[in-house]
N, C-alpha and C positions, 0 to 999 in steps of 0.2 A: 529375829534379833541377832545382831552380830557385833563383833568387836573390830575396830579398825585402828591402826596405828597412824597417828599424825605427828611425826617426829618434829622436835623443836629445832634440831640441827639436821644437816644433810646426812643421808644414810651412809655415805662414805666415811665421814668423820665419826658417826655413831659406831660404825663397825670397828674402826681403829681404836676408839676409846674402850669398847667392850673387850677387845683382845688384850689391851694393856691392863684393864682391870682384872681380867681372868688370870693373866700372868702374875700380877702382884699378889692376888689372893692365893694362887698356887704356891708361890714362893714363900708367903707367910706361913702357910700350913706346913711347908717342907722344913723350914728351919724352926718351926714351933714357936713362932714369935708370939709374945703375949698380946691378946686382943685381936688375933688374926680373924677369928670368926666375926667379931663385931665390925671390923673393917670391911670384910667381904660382904656382910649384909648391907652396910652403908653404901658401898659401891653398887650393889644390886638395886637398892632403892633409887639411887641417883640415875642409873641407866633406865630404870622403869619410868622415872619422871621425864627423862629426856625423850623416851619413845612416845610418850603422851597417848596412851590407849584411850579410845573413845568408844562408848557403847552406842550402837546404832540400831534404832528400831525403824523398819521400812514398812510402808503400806503401798502395795503395788496394785495398779489397775491395768489389765491387758489392753493394748491398742489393737483395734481390728485390722485385719488384712484388707487390701484394696484391690478390687478387680476393675479393669478398664474396659469399657464397651464403646465401640465406634460403629455408628449406623451410617452406612453409605446411602445417601439419597441424591446421588449425582444423576445427570440426565439419562445415562444408560440404564439406571434402575427403573425408569418409567416403562421399560419394555416388559411385556409378558407378565404383568402383575408383580414384578420383582420388588417394587417399592412397598407394596402391601405385605409381601412375604417378610421383608426385613422389619417392618413395623410390628407385625405379629410376633416375630421371633424376639424382638426387643421386649415386648410386653411380657412374654412368657419367661424370659430370662430375669427380668426385674422381679417377677413374682417368685421365682425359684430362689434367687439370691437373697431376697428379703427374708426368707424363712431360715436361712443359714446363720448360725451364731458367729459373731466376731468377723463379719465380712461386709465391707462397705463397697458400694458400687458407684463409680464415677463414669459419666457418659459424655459423648460428643456426637453431633450430627454434622456431616459435611454435605454441601450442596453442589460441589464441583465449581470449577473456575475456568478461565481462559487457558490455564496451564494443565487442565485435565483433572483427574480425580487424585487429590493429594491426601491419601488415606493415612500414610505414616507420618505426615506432617501433623495431623490431628493427634496421633499417638504421642509424638514428642511434646506437643503443647500440654497434654495432660500429665506427662512425666515431670514437667518442670517443678511443680509444687507437690510432688508425691515422693515420700522417702523410698529409696530403692529397696530397703529391707522389708518393706510392708507390702510390696506388690505381689499379689497372688497369681496374676496372669492377665492376658489381653485377649479380648474377644472381638473379632471383626465380622460385621454383617455386611457382606458385599457380593457383587457378582463376579469379582475377580478382575475387573477392568481398572487397574491401578497404574498411575503414571509416576510414582515416586518410590517404588519398591527398593529397599536398601540392599546393599551388597557389601562384601568384604568386611572391613572394620565396623562400618555402620550396622551391618547385620548382626555382628557379634555383640554389640552393645544393647541390643533389644532385650527387654526383660523376658524371661521364660516362665511359663509356656505361652505361646501365641496360638489361638484357635481361630480358624476362618470358617464361618458358616456361609456357604455359597447359596445364593438365591438363583432362581431360574430353573428351567427344565433341561437337564443334561442331554436329553434325546433330540432337542431342537438345535439345528445348525445355523450358522451365520456365514455369509459369503462377503468378502471384502476385497477392495482393490488396494494394491500396494504400489506406490510409486518408488521405483528404485533409483531413477535419475531423471531430472528435469531441469532444463536451463531456465535461468531467471531473465536472461537477455538474449536478443538475437537481432540480426540485421534485417530491417524491413525489406521484403521482397525475396529474402533467402529462405531456405528450408531448414527447420530445426527438428530435432528428434528427441523423444523421451522414451524411457524404458519403464515397463510396468509388468505386473503379474497379478493374478488373483489367487486367493486361497480360501478354503472352507474351514471354519472353526466349529468343533463339536459335532460334526457330521461324519457319517460313516465313509470309509474310503471307497471310491469308485474308480476302477482302473480306466486310464485313458479318458478321463472326463474332460469335456470342453464346454465352453459357454460363449455366448455372443456378446461382444462389446460394441456399444454405440458411442461415437464421439463426433464432435464438431467444433469448429473454431468460430467464436463469437455467435452470431445468429445465422451462420451458414447452414448448408444442407447437411443433415446427419449422414455419417458413414458407418459402416459396420465391418467387423472382422471377428473371426472365431479364434478364441484363445484356448490353449491347453493349460489345465490347472497346474500351478506351481512353476511354470516355465516363463522366463523373461521374454517379453515381446517388445519390438521397436516400432514406434509410431512416428510418422513424419508429417510435419505441417509446414505450409508456406505462410509466413507472416505477411499478411496483406497490407498492413499499414504500420506507421510508427505509433508509439504509445502502447497502451494496454491491449493485449490480445488474450482473450479468455478462452481457454480450452475446457470443455465439459466432457466428462467420461462417465459412462454408466454400463455396468455389467448386468446381464439378465439375472433375475433372482433365483435362488435355490428353492426347490420344492419344499413347502412348509417352513420357509425361512423365518427366523425370529424377527428380523427387521431388515428393511432395504436401505437404511441410511448409509451403511458402509459400502453400498453398491455404487454410490455416486461420488464423484470428486470434481472439483473445479481448480484449474491452475491459471495463474496470470503470468504471461511472458511479455516483457516489455520490448517492443520493437524499436530499434535505433536506426536512424537514417545514416547510412555509411557516408555517402558523398552526394551532394546536391549539385546537379549539372545545370548551369544557367547559360542561356544564350542571350546576350544583350546587344541590341542593334540600335545605334544612335544615328538618327537621320542626318545630323550635322553637328559640328562642334558647338557645344553650349555649356553654360556654367553648371548645369545639373548633371552632366554625364560623369564628371569627376567624382561627384558625390556618390553616384551609383557605383562606380568602379571601386572607390575606397571602401564603401560599405560592404560590398560583396567579397572583395579580396581580403578584407580583414577577418572574415570567417574561415577558419582552416577547413571546415567541412564543405566548402563551396568550391566547385570547379567552374571557373568563369571563362567563357569565350566571348570576347567583346570586339565588335566591329563598329567603326565610325565611318560613315559615308562622307568622304572628303570631296570627291569629284564625281557626281552622277554621270553615267554614260551619255546622257543627252546634252551635257554641257559642252559647248563648242567655243574654245577661246584661242584656237590656233596653236596651242602648245604641241610640239611634236611628241608622238607617243613614246619614242625612245628616250625622251628627256623627263618623263614622268616617273618619279620614284614611288609609285603606288603599286600595291599588289591587287590583283583582281579579286572581287568578292566571290567566294565559292558558293554560289547560290544553290546549285544542284546538289552539291554534297551536303550542305547544311539543311536545306528546306525540303529535300526530297528523299535522299538516301539515309541521312542520319538524324532526322528531326525527332524520331521516336526515342533517341538516346538522351534527350534533354528533358529535365523535369519541369523547367520553367523557361518561357520565352518572353523577353521584355522588348517592346518597341518604344524607344525614347525619342519623341518628336520626329517620328519617321514619316516620310512621304515616299510615294512610289519612285519617282525620278528615273524610271526605266530599269531599276536594279532587279526588282522581283516582278515576275509575271503573274498573271491570274492563276496559272496552274499552281504556283507556289502558295498563293494565298488560299486557294481551295484546299491544298494539302494541310495548311496550318489549321484551317477550320475543322478539317477531319481529325487532326491531331487533338484539338481541344475536345471535340465531341467524344472521342474515345478515352478521355481521362487526362489529357494534358492540361497545362496551366498557362494562361496568357495575361500579361500585364502591359497596359499602354499608358503613356504619359503624353497628353495632348499638348501641341505647340500653338503658336499664334496663328497658324493657317489651317484651321480645323476642317474646312469643307471645300478646299480647292479641288481642281481636277485630279491632283495626285494624292488626294486624301485616302487613308485606309478605309474610310467609310464609303468609298466608291469602288470597292473590290469585293470579291466573294467572301472576304473575312468579315464583312459588315454584319452577317447574320448572327455572329457570336456576341456582338456588343449589346449590353443592356441599355445604353444611352446613345443617342445620335445628336451630334451638334446641329444647332440651328444655322450656323454660319456667322454668328455674332461673337465678338471677343470684347470683354469688358476690362478696361484698364483702370486702376485706381486702388489705393490701399484699403485692405479689409482684413479682419481676423477670422480665419476659418473656425467654424463652430460645429460641435457635434449635434446631430439631429436626435430626435427622440429614439430612433432606431440605433443610432450610433452610441447613445448612452447605454444601450442594452447589449450591443454586439461586443464579443470579447476582443475583436481586433482594435476597437477604439475606446471601449469603456475603461475608466480609470487611467487614461493617459495623463501624465503630469502636466498640470496647467490647464486642463480642459474645463469647459463650463460644466457645472453640475446639473443644470436643467436647461430647458429650452426657453426659459424666461428671457425676454430681450435685455433685461438688466443684468443678467448673468454673463459677464464678458470673459472670454478665455484669457489666461495669463501667459500668452505666448506672442511671438512677433507676427507682423502682417505679411501677407502676400499681396501682389499687385496685378495679377492677371487671372481671369477665369474664362473658360470657354463655355458659353451658354449652350446647355444641352437639354434635350427632352428625354426624360427617363421612360423607357419602354417596358423594362422589367427590372428585377433585382432589388437591392436595398441601398438607399442613399445613407451613408454613414456620416459624411461631412458635407457642409454646404456653406455658401457665403451668407452674410447677414440678410441678403435679399432673397435667400432660398434657392439659389442656383447650385446644383449638385457639384461637389468637388471630388467625392470618392464614391464610386458605385461598385458593389460586389454582386456577382450573379453566378449561377451554375448553368452550364450549357452541356446538355447530354451528361456524360460522366465526368466532364472536366469543369474547370472554374476560370472565371474571367474577372479582372479588376481594371477599372478605369480611373486614372487620376486626371482630372480635367483642369489642371493648371501646371505650368512648368516652373513655378516659383518655390517649390518645396525646398530647394537648395538654400534658400535664405535662412531657414531654421538651422541647417547644418553650419552655416557661416556665423551664427550667433547674432544675426541682425535683430535689433530690438529684443535682446536677451534670447533670441532663437526659439527653438521649440523641440519637441520630442521626435524629430524626424527618424533617427536611427531606430528607436523603439517602434514607431508606427510601421516603418518599412519591414522590420524584422517580423512583427506580428502578421503583416500583410502577406509576406512570402510564406510564412508557416501556415497561414490559412489556405493559401493557394495549394500548398502541399498536403492539405487535409489532415493537419495535426489534430488529434482528438481534443486536446485542451482548448482549441480555438474554435470548436464547432459551436455554431449559434443555437442549435437544437441538440441538447445533450442531457442524458440521465446517467449519473455516476454514483457509485456507492463504494465506501471504504470502511474496513473493519479495523478497530484498534482497541485493545484493552477490553474486549468483550462488548463493545458498542459499535453499532453500524451508523455511519453518517451518510445521508442521502442528499445529493445536490442535483437540482434540475435547473437548466438554463434554457431560456426561450425568448424569442423576439415577440411572441404573442403573450396573451394573458396566461399565466402559469396555472398549474393544477392546484386545487385546494388540498388534495391528498394523493398519495400513491398507495398501491396495494403491495404488501409484502407477503410472500408465501414462505413459510418456515420449512426446515428440513423434514418435519413430520407430515407436511402436506396441508396444515391449516393456515388460513390467511387472516390478515387484519389490516385495516387502513392506518396510514401514518400521516398526520397532519403536516403540511408544509407551510413555512412562513417566509416572507420576503426578507432577504438579508442585504440585497443591493438591487439596483435596476436590472431586471431580467434574470435575477438569481433567486431561487427558492431553496430552502434547506429544511431537513427534518432528520430525526434520529430515533433509534430504538435500541434496547438491550438485545444482545445475542446470547441467550442463556444456554444454547446447545450448539455443538459443532455441526457443520454440514453446509449445504448450499442454500442461500437465501435468494429467492427470485423476486425482482422488483419491477413494477410496471406502472405507468400512469395512463394506460389505455392506448398510448401511441408508441412510446419508446419502452425498451426493455433492457434490463441489465441484471447481473447477478454478482454475488460476493460470497466468498467462503472463508 
C-alpha cells in the first residue's frame, strides 16, 4: 500500500501557492493577528486538497526472464554428426531451463540459405518482440560457420551474455581452397591468371606443408601442381573459346579430414572475342555483295578484308595493262601466308577464273580441317568448269550441286532440323512447323541451286524440298553453304523483307563455335538457390539427367520439352559446392 499525490494543478503553481501560504501564515503569527491559527489551518487544508493524495494498493506478479536459443541446422552441421549434437544439446537445455523458476525459453532453428548461415539474423528476429529488460541471455548451438557475425555498433547492441555451444570434434581438421583473385572475363584465345592458396582449419601446424592441386579447364586434361600452405600461387589458363569457360580446382585431402567439400571449387570465366577477322571474296559485282559488306562492317568487332574480282586474268579484251586501274589480287599473301590469321572465309558467287590455283584451294581445305570456318554463297553457274566444286576444296562441302538452277518465286522454309537448330529456330516470321499450310511470313527468293546433300544438316529448304542452307563440320572446322544468291532481297525489304541480318549474325557466330549456338548443348545455371538445366539437341532429347551433389550422392532430374529441340529441368541447391550434371553424352557443372 502506498500514497501518491495526483495534484489538481501543476506542481510549479502548487509550489508557489504553498510558499505564499506559508509566508502569510508566518506573518499572521508574527503580528499576532486574530484568527491566524485558523487561517493557517484553512490554507493547509486547501493545499492538501490541491495535492490530491491517493491511496494505492498494488498487486504485483513477477514477469519471467527470457532466454533465446538458436539451433544451427545449416548444411555444414550435417558433417561429423554435428546436427545430432546440436539437437541433443537443445533437448538438454530445454530440460534444464524448464526446471528453473521465472525463466522462459524462446527458440529458433535455421536451415541455411544461398547467403550462408544467417545465425545473428535469427537472433534479431527473436529480439523484435522481446522486451530488452527481460532478456536473460542468448545461447547459440553452432559449429562456428557463421556468415553474418556482427561487428562495431551492431555487436555492442547485442544483449548480454551470449553463449556459443560449438559442435564437432576440435581435433579434426579441414582443408579449404581460397581464391584471392580471379577474372570474370577474358579474351578468347588469350591467357588469364588467377591467384589462390589453401589453408588448414583446426589442424595442427606442420612446417613447410605442401599439397597437390589438380585443375582443368572445361573437360580438358587435368593438370597438377604442388602448393605450399598459406602461400599465394598463380595459375594460368588459355581461354579456348568464347562464352563460359569453367575452371575446376581440387586440393588433395588432409589426413583424417572432416569433409572434402571445401577442397573443390569451380569458377566460370566468360571468354570474349576481341576481333573477328573475315576475308570476303566476291567473284563478281552482284546485288548481294553490298549486303554482306554493310552487315560485316556495321559490327565494330569485325575486321573485314573484302575483294571483288572485277577482271579475271583469263579475260582478254584488248585493254592495255597500263590503262587498267586495278590492283592485283594478293593470292599468295592471303591464301598461303596469312590464311590462318582469318577466323572466317566467305566466297560470294566465286568461280575460279584463273585467280586462285589448286594449291590455294588445297590450303583452304587444310585451313578448315584444322579449325577454320568457310561460308559459300552459290551463284547461277554452280557446276561450270570454274566451279569451286571442281577444285580440291570440294571435299569440305556437305552438298554438291547437280548442275540445275531453278528460277521462280518461293518462300524459304525451315526444315524439321531448322526448327530445332539454334541458328534458325525462332527466326522472326518463320514457319512454326513443317506442315505445308504453315507458310512463313517473309518475302520470296527467286533462285535456288539444286544440290544433293552428302552430309551435314539442312536448316532451310524450298517448298519443293531443295536445300537452301546446309551446315556441317569438317575436321575441327565448320562449313556453311547458302544455295541461293537472293538473300539480299530480304535486306532490301522486298515483300516486307526477312530476318537476313539476324540469320547471318547467327550463322557467323555458329561458324565461330559460339557456345550459345551449339546444336548439342547441356547447360546449367544457378540463381537464388535453384539450378536450372537446359539441354538442346537435334535428336530426341533425354528423359532425365543425372545430378551429382557436392556430397557425392546422385539423383535423376526429369526434363520436359519447352521448345522444339529444347528440354529443361530444375532442382533446389540446398548446399554450396560443385554440382555435376550429365545426360550420358554431355557433361557440365555448376557451383
